[in-house]
N, C-alpha and C positions, 0 to 999 in steps of 0.2 A: 765261359758262361753260355745260356742257353740261346741259342739262335734257332731262326727259321732255316728250311734246307735251301733256300737263296739268298741268306743274310752271312757276311763275315760275322766270326765270335770277336767279341770285344777282347783286346789285348791289355794287360795292366803293364806299368811301366817295369816292373820287376818281374821274372820269368817265377813259374813255380817251384816252390823249395822243396816239393814231396815227389820230382821227378827230375832226373838228370836231363841235360838238352839232348843228349844223343837218343834217349828213348823215343820213343813214336807210341806213344799210348793215349788211349782217351781216359782222364780222371774225371773226377766228380763234377758236375757243372756248377761249383761255389767259386765265388771270387773272396780270398782273404785280404783282409786291412789289418795292420797292426797299428795299435795307437799306445803311445806312452804318455802317462802323466804323471805329475809330481804332487803328491799329496801332502807335503811338508813334513817337518820332522824326520828327513833323510828316509821318508817312505815314496818309492816309484813304484807305480802301477803299471804293467806292460799287460794288455788284452790283444786278442785276437779275436778280430770280429769279421762277419761274413756278409757278403750281399749275392742275393740268388737271381738277379737277371740286372739287365741296362736297357734302357730307352736308348737307342743309338740316333739322336737328333743331333743337331748342330750343337747342343750342348748336351752331355750325357747324363742322365738321371738314373741313380742307381737305386735298386730295388728290393724289398725284403719281402719276400711271397710266402706266407704260412698258414697253416691248415687248421681248424677245429674240429674235433671229431665228433662224430654221431655219439648220442648216449641211448641206452638200451630202455626202451619205455615200459617192459615188463617192470623194471626195477624203480620205476617213477610212478607208480601208480597208474600203469597205463596209458598217460596221456602220450601222443603222439607228436614227438619233438618238430617234424618238419611243418605240421598245422600250426604249432605257435611259434615257430621262428622269427616270425615279423612283427609279432603281436603283444611279446611278453618280453619284459627286462630280465626274466629267469636265464636267459643263455647269457647274457653279460654280466650277471651276478654270479652264475653257476662257473664261468670261465673269467671272473675278475683278476685274478691270479697269474693265469697263462696270457693274458691278454696284456696284464702289466709287464711281465717277463719278456714278451715278443716287442713292446713298443719301446722297452728301455734297451734292447738287442739292436733294434732299428735305428735308434737315437745313438747309440753308441759305433755302430758301424759308419753313421753319415750317410744314411739312405734317405733319399729325398723322398721316395715313397714306401708304404707299408700295405701290402697285398693281404687282404684277410678272405678266404674262402670255408665253407662248410664241407666236409668230407663224409657221405654216406657210404656205407657198404649194402650190398645185396642181402646178403647175410651177414649178422652182427658176430657171428662166431668163426667166420672164413676172413682172414686177414688177406688173403691173396685178389679178392676181387672186390673192386671199389664201385 
């Protein structure tokens, strides 16, 4: 999990299943939690859920951190999305499906907090610079 330069990383009770203990490599900063649910009629659902961060207070709070991307104003009748971000409900309406998916993912993972942010690119056609 992501930690500052002076903070120790949070360690889950179980080790990472994607690396062996003798490997000393850095893997993605995501913590996985596996959930098993009995849906009845002999149907069992197993799901891998993820946490993106943790507040290391006396009671650990797991976080899901997600981003909503900018849209191209040229395709939206020239309206600038940054200017209308806080004043219109269009952003919520345009991203309703994505917001619902991210919320369900956070609830299934058992995250105490869901952090959402908007990501803007300097040039909408250049994916390497945000």
